[in-house]
N, C-alpha and C positions, 0 to 999 in steps of 0.2 A: 330332170335326173342329176344334172350338173350341180344344182343348188345344194342338194344334200351332201355331196362331196365337199364343197367349200364350207358348209356348215360344220362338217365333222373336222375339217382342217383348222377352222377358227376355234372350235372347242379344244383341240389338241393343244394349240398354242396357248390359249388362255389357261388351261389346267396346267400347263407346263410352266407358265409364269407363276401360278399359285404354288406349284411345288417348289419353285426357286425361293419364293418368300418363306414357305415352310422351312426349307434347308437352311436359309439364312438364320431364322430364329433358333433352330436347333444348334447350329454351329456356334451361336453366341450365347448359348445357354449359361456359360460361366463367365461371360463378359462383364466387367464392372459397370454397373448402371445402365446396361443395355435395356432398350425399350423395345418390346417386341412389335411386330408388324402383322397386319392382316389384309387380306385382299377380297374385294367384293366384285360380283359379276354384273354385267348388264347386257341386254340383248342389243343386236345390230339392227340397223334400219331394215324395214320390210318392204317386199315388193308387192304392190296391190294389183290384184288381177280383177277385182270389182269393187268399185266404190259403193259405199253405203247409200241407200236410197230412203227417203222418208215415207211415212205412211200416208195413204190417200183415203178417200171415202170408199173406195172399192177394193184396195189392196193395203196389205200391211207393209210395213218398212222391211228393208232387207239390209243386213250388216254387210260391212265391207269384207271382202275377201282378201287376207294379206298372208303372205308366206315370208317367215323370218329368214334372214341370211346367216344366222350363227350367234355367237357370243363374243363379248369383248371385256376387257378389264375396266371395271368401273372406277375403283379407287384402291389405292394402298395406303392404309392409315397406320399410324404409329400410336401405341398405347402410351403417350408421353406423360399423361397425368397419373398413370398407375404406379404406385410406390412399389419398389422392389424389396425384397426381404433384407435384413442386416446380416452382415458377416463380421465377426469379431476378429480384429488383427493385432490389437494392443499396440499399434504404432500410433504415437501421438499426433503424426502428421496425415494419417488417414482419417478423412472426414466425410461424414455422410449427411446429406441434406434431407430433412423432413419437411415436406411441403412441395410446392410447385416452382420454387426458385431454381436458379442455375448459377453455378460458379462462372466468374468472368475471367478469361485468360487472354494473353496477347501474344501473338507470334512475331511481333516487330513491325507487322504491317496493318493488322486489323484485330478487332476484338472478336473473340470466338467464345462459345458458351458450352458448358459441360455439366454433367452430373457426376462425372468421375472424380472422386476426391482423393485419388492417390498422389499425395503431394510429398515434396521433400525439400530440403534447404540446399541449394546448389553451392558451388565453390566461391561464389561471390556473396553468399549469405541471403540470396533471394529465395522466397517461397515459390516453387515451380511445379509443374506436373512431371512425374516420373517418366511417363511414356514419351512425352514430346520435348520437355523442357520449357514448355511455353510458361511465361511468368503469371502467376496469380495476381489478380488486380485487388485493390482495396484502398483503404485510407490510412496513412501512416500518422502516428501521434507526434506532435511537435513538443509537447511538454510532459510526455510520460503518463499523462492523467486523462486526456480527453482526445477524441477525434472529430474532426469537423466532417459530417457526412454530406454537407452541402458543397464541399469542395470537389474537385475532379479526382478520379481515381488513378492510381498508378501502381508500380511495383511495390512489393512489401519486403524491404530489406530488414531481416530480422538479425542476422549476425553482422554487426559491424563493430568498430573499435568503441563507439559510444555505448553501445548495448552490452558489450562484454563484461562490464563492471558497473557497480553502483557506488557513487561517491559517498564518503563518510560524511558525518554531521555531528555537530555538537549537541550535548543535551542541554535543553533549554527549560525543561519542567521537571519537578519531582514531587514526591508525596511523602509526608510523614504521617503515618496511620497507626492506629492501635491505642492502647491504654497505658497511662502512667499510674501504678499502683502506689499509693503513698506509704504502703507498708513494705515495699520492695527494699530490702537492705542495700542492694546495689545503688538504687536511686538516692537513698538517704545517706550513703557514704560520702566522704570528703571528695573523692575523685568522681564519683557519680558512675552511672552506667554507660558504657560505650556503645554508640550507634553508628552504623557505616553507611555510606551512600556511594554506589558506583555511578560514574558518569563519564561521558566521552567527551574529548576535546574536538575541535573543528577538523583535526586530521585523523580522527578515529582511534586515537590512543585512549585506553581506559584507565581512569584513576579512581581512587577511593578516598572519599572525605571521612575523617573520624570525627565524631561528635561526642562530647560528654553531656549527658542529660543527667541533672541532679536537682534534688530539693534544695531551694534557696533557704538559708538559715541566718537568724540574728546573731550577734556576737555572743549571746548567752547560750547558743546552741539550739534554741527552739525553732521549729518551722516558721519561716517568714510568710506572712500574708499580706494582702494590700492594706490591711488596717492596723498592722503591728510592727511596720518597718523600724528597726532601730540601727543607728540613730535616726531620728526623724530627718528625712531628706530636705535639704534646702533647694530652692528653686535653681534649676540648672544641673542638679544631680541627676545621674543617670536613672535613679529610682523614683525621681519626683513625679513623673507622669503616672506612675502605677500606685502612688500613695493615696488612700481613700480615708478621709477623716470623718466622712458622713456630714449630713446636714442637719439642721435643727428639726428634731422629731423624726429623723431618719438614721437608723443604725448603719455604720459603715459596713462595706461589703468585705467579707472575711475570705477573700479569694486565695486559695493555695497558689504558690508561686514556684515555677520551675525554671531553671535556665538550661538553654541548649547552647553549648559553646563549641566552636570549630577548634578542634585540637591539632589537626594535622591533615595533610593531603598526601597520599601515597601513590607512586607511579605504578606501572604494570609489573615492576620487579618488587613490588612492596617496599620500595625505599621512599623515604620522606623526600618531598620536593626541595626541602631546605628552609632555614629561617628567612633568608633574604626574598626568596620567591613567595613564601607565605605571607610576607608583609604586604604584598600587593593583593591579598585577598581579603575581603571583609564578609562578615556574616551578620548583617544588621546595617543600619544607617550610619555613615560617618558622622561623628558627633563633635562639637566644640563647646567648651565650657570655659568660664573664668572662675578661679577659685582664689580667695584671699589666702595670703601666707599667714598662718597661725603659729609657726614655730620657727626657730632659728634655722635659716637656710644652711648654715654651716653644719648644724646638727642633722639635717635631712639629706644633704647631698654629699657631704664630705669635701675633701680638698684635694684628693689624689687624682690627677688628670690620667694617670696610667690605668686607673681601674675602668677599663673600656667595656667590661662585660655589662656593666649596669649604667654608669654615668660616663658622659663625654664632656669634660670641661676644658675650654680653651682660654686663650689670653684675650685681652683689651677690655673687657667690661668687668667692673669692679662692683661687687656687692658687699657692702659693709653693714653688719647688723650685730649688735652685742659685742662690739669691739672685735670682731673677727672679719678678716677680709678674704674674699673669695673671688678669683678671676675667672670670667668665662667669655668666650668670644660670641659676640653677637646676642648674648643673652640666652642662648638656646641650650636646653637640656634634653637629651634623648633617652627615654626610659624603654629599654628592650625587654626586660624581665623583672617586673616588680612583684614578685610573688615570694613564696617561702624561702626561695633560694637567693634573694637579694642580699648582697653584702653591702651594707651601709655603714659609713664611718662617722666618728664624732669629730668635734672641732680640733682634737688632737691628732686625728688621722688614724685612730684606732678603729677596728671593725667592731661595731656595736652588737650585732647580732645577726644570724641568718633567719631570724624569725621576726615577722613584723611586731609581735608582742613586745619585743625588746625596745621598741619605740612607742609603747603605749597603743598598739593597735592602729595607729594613724600615720599617715605620711601627708605633709602639706595640709593637715587638718581634714584629710579625706578618710572616710571609712574604708575597711577592707572591701565591703561589697561595692562601694563606688569605684575603688581602684580596679577590681575585678571587671566591672562593667566597661571601663575604658579600654581593656584588652592589653595584651602583652606588648603591643607594637604602638602604644599611644605616644604622642610627641608632646612634651611639656616645655613650654616657652616661658621663661622668667620675664615678666613686664612690670617693673616697678614692684609694687607690693602685692602683685597678682601673678598668678600662674595660668596661662592660657593653654588648655589642654585639647589637642585634636587627636581623635581616635578613629583608627581604622578597625571598628568594632568587630569582634569575633564572637560576641554573645547575643542571644536573643532571650526574651522572657516570655514564658507562657503562663497565663493565669486561667483558673477554672472556676465555673460556678460552684459554690460551696454545697448547694443543694442537689444539683442535678449532675455535676461532673463534666458538663459541656464546656468546650472552649470559650473563653470571653475575649482575651486578647492574644495576638501572636498568630493569626491565621495565615498571613502572607509574609513570608520571609524570603530573603534573597541571598544567594551564595554569589557574591559579586566580585568580578575581577577588574582591576584598573583598566581605564581606557588606554593607558600606555603602560602595559604590564611589564614586569621585569623579565629578564631573559628566561625563556622556558615556559612562559606562560602566554605567549603571543596567540596561540590557537584556542585559548579558553574563552567560553561564552558564559555569561552570567546565567545562573540556575534559579528560577523562581519556585520556591518551596511552598507548598500547600499543606498546612497543618490543620485545616478546618474540621476533620473528621476525628481528631484526637480527643481522647476522654480521660477523666481522672476519677475511676470508680474502682471498687473492689474486684480483683481478680486473683484472690488468694495469696497475696503477697508476691505475685510474679507478673511484672510488666510484660506487655506484648507489643510495645511500639517498635516500629521499623521504618526504614527510608528506602524508597524505591524510585528508579528513574521513570520519568513520563508522568502525564496527567491522568485524571480518573478515567479518560477513554483510552489509555495507552498511547497517547501521541506524545511527539516531542521527546522521544526517549534518547535520541541520538543513535549513533551507530558507527561501527568500523567499516572499512571498504569491503563491499561484497562482490564475490565473484559469481558469473551466471552459472546456474546449476540446473536449470529446467525452463521449459517453455510449455505453456498449457493454452488451449483454445477453448473459449466459453461458448455456451449454446448460442450466444448472440454473434458469433464469429470474432469476438475481440481476442486478441492475442497477447498474453501476459507473459513476461519473463520473471522468474523468481531467482533471488540471489542468496548467497550463503549468509548474508547478515539479516536475513528474515524479511528483506523488502521485496515488493514487487513493483513492476513497471509495465504500463500499457505501451506495446510496441506498435499496434495498429488494429484494424479490423478488416476482415475479408468481406469484400462487396458481393452482393448477388444481383441477378437480373430477373425481372419478371416480363412476360409477354402476354399481350391481349389474346393471342391465338397461338399457344405454344406448339400445338400440332402442326402449325404451319412452318415450323423450322425446317431448315434443309440440312439433312445429315452430311457431314464433311468428313467422315472416317476418323479414326483415332478417337473414338467417343466424343466428337465434337459436333457442334451444331453452328449454323449461320443463320442470322436474320433474313427474312425475306419480305416481300411486300404484303404477304398475307399473314405473316406472323405478328407484324407491327413491330415498331421500334422497341429496343429494350429499355426498361425503366430500372435504372440502377438505384438500389435502396438497401437499407439495413434489413437483414432477414426477418427481424422481429416485426417489421411493418405488416407483413403478410400473415403473421402468425407461425412462420415456420421456425426451425432451429437447426443447429448443427451438433452433431455428436462426433466426438473424437475416439480414435481407436477402432472404429467400424467403418465398413464400406457398404454401399448400396449394391446388392446383387442384381442379376438380370431378372426381369419380370416375366420371363418366358415360362409358360405353363406347358410342360412336356406332355402331359396326359391330353391336353387339348390339342397340342400340335400333331400328336400321333393319330388322334381322332380325325383331325382335319386331313392328315395325310391319307388315311384310309378312304374318305370320301373323294378325295382328289384323285387317288388312284383309280377309284371305280369310275369316276367321271372321264378320266383319260381313257380308260379301257373301253367305256361305252362309246365315246366319240370315235375311237379307232374302228369300233364295229360298224359304225355308220359308213365309213369309207370302204370298208371290206364288203358290206351288203350292197352298197351302191355300185361297187365295182362288179359284183356278181350280177347284178341287174343289167349293167352295160354289157357284160359278156353274153347274157342271155339275148340282149337286143341284137347284138352282131351275130349271134348264131342263127337268127331268123333267116338269113341269106343262104343258109346251106340247102 
């Protein structure tokens, strides 16, 4: 009689435990990333009143007679592998894991694990849990481009002085693209068509280089090609390497020629950097020639040492030719602007003309085209009967195939700054200019060429200093910072943990788990290794199924009710038994 009482009591206790589990599930129906629990029953040991006996030749076997002593809790399991639904928050630091991985956090003493991705950046710039402040663990990037996932994990400090800005960089590559149309009146004009190139120096200041692109012409005004250069260039002349006279039985190549000349460089205020600074810039290779003196030096350079705009003549070196004596220190003559504005003087000190035609179209026996090729900043040194010319060139020549219009020469140009630049250009870096895609075909008399910073892939464009204006987390857990100058930087990657038996983890409250002997040790890895991913702006919701919980609650209530009836009926039986004495 007493056994049924204790069976009923055991039933009441077990169903109460199940009700506790159900209550906890329902209470956490809105808990972020909560994993629901379920409970199973098992019967308790049995009292055997008769053992089983085997069959014999004359009698059959008899089963054991056992009376159970009630019920007990078999297991309380967690649906830890079951993914909860997603809840959109639009907070970039709210992160949801898809898959079986766990975030790793540290409380200063131990590593803990969670599916709760409600993170924020604390006052020290660290990524942390909002609820507890525990630091999210991961791999930091040392170079802003990669992370070493084989290294140990640690805190992720996203907001520090180093990450708040992105350093500037100089432009080192540029492109000249498009088409030069030979019928474009701007290109065929004396001044040529202006093309601009914006580029950054190493401090992030933006400058604009101005180029003149024009069709090269002979003295008679006809377009210059590689087969009709006039006058015929002598060896050492800037045009000599382009001149094509053809070979026996082979016609010369009649390639159209265009010059690209650096005219000026403007600063961010659209002001020129100045003649002295521009002298430290070349657009083309530095060139040195020796030219024989073909005309009277006195006629060519004049005798007035005060005419410093064009000629700088000093004392101590005497040049005597045709009965005229001119003195110059060290025999050096600096030509700063030998163009149409040059003011040259004859042997009597009179200004001959402001036009080169006044001297027969030649200086020192050089053609106008040759003088132009040396550039405005060429240095002319008188050495006996020769003039040694060193030019910090400002021009390049492009030649095109006469049949196809494809570029033949001039594919790789360089806007170069001296290794010891003048004041104001210390932060400049040389810019390699790629013109390989330029063409010379018909575009209805309107050229389409332009210059842009960066290479064909958009790299090496240079940049100004950038301020941090956003942080984003990729599906792999990599955290990138974006800056106002268009750059991005890898700050680190959030680490995740995998377990051989995740259901063996111990709940520690605050949506946290601890590893146990039955869960196995945590395997720290990139989330993509297990095929999982992270989504930002969303959180994982509880996986509690309320319909299932209420149904289970009904059966639990009925079970509890039935077990209570066992106790009351057993009590009635005992009461009847005690009444037998009356």
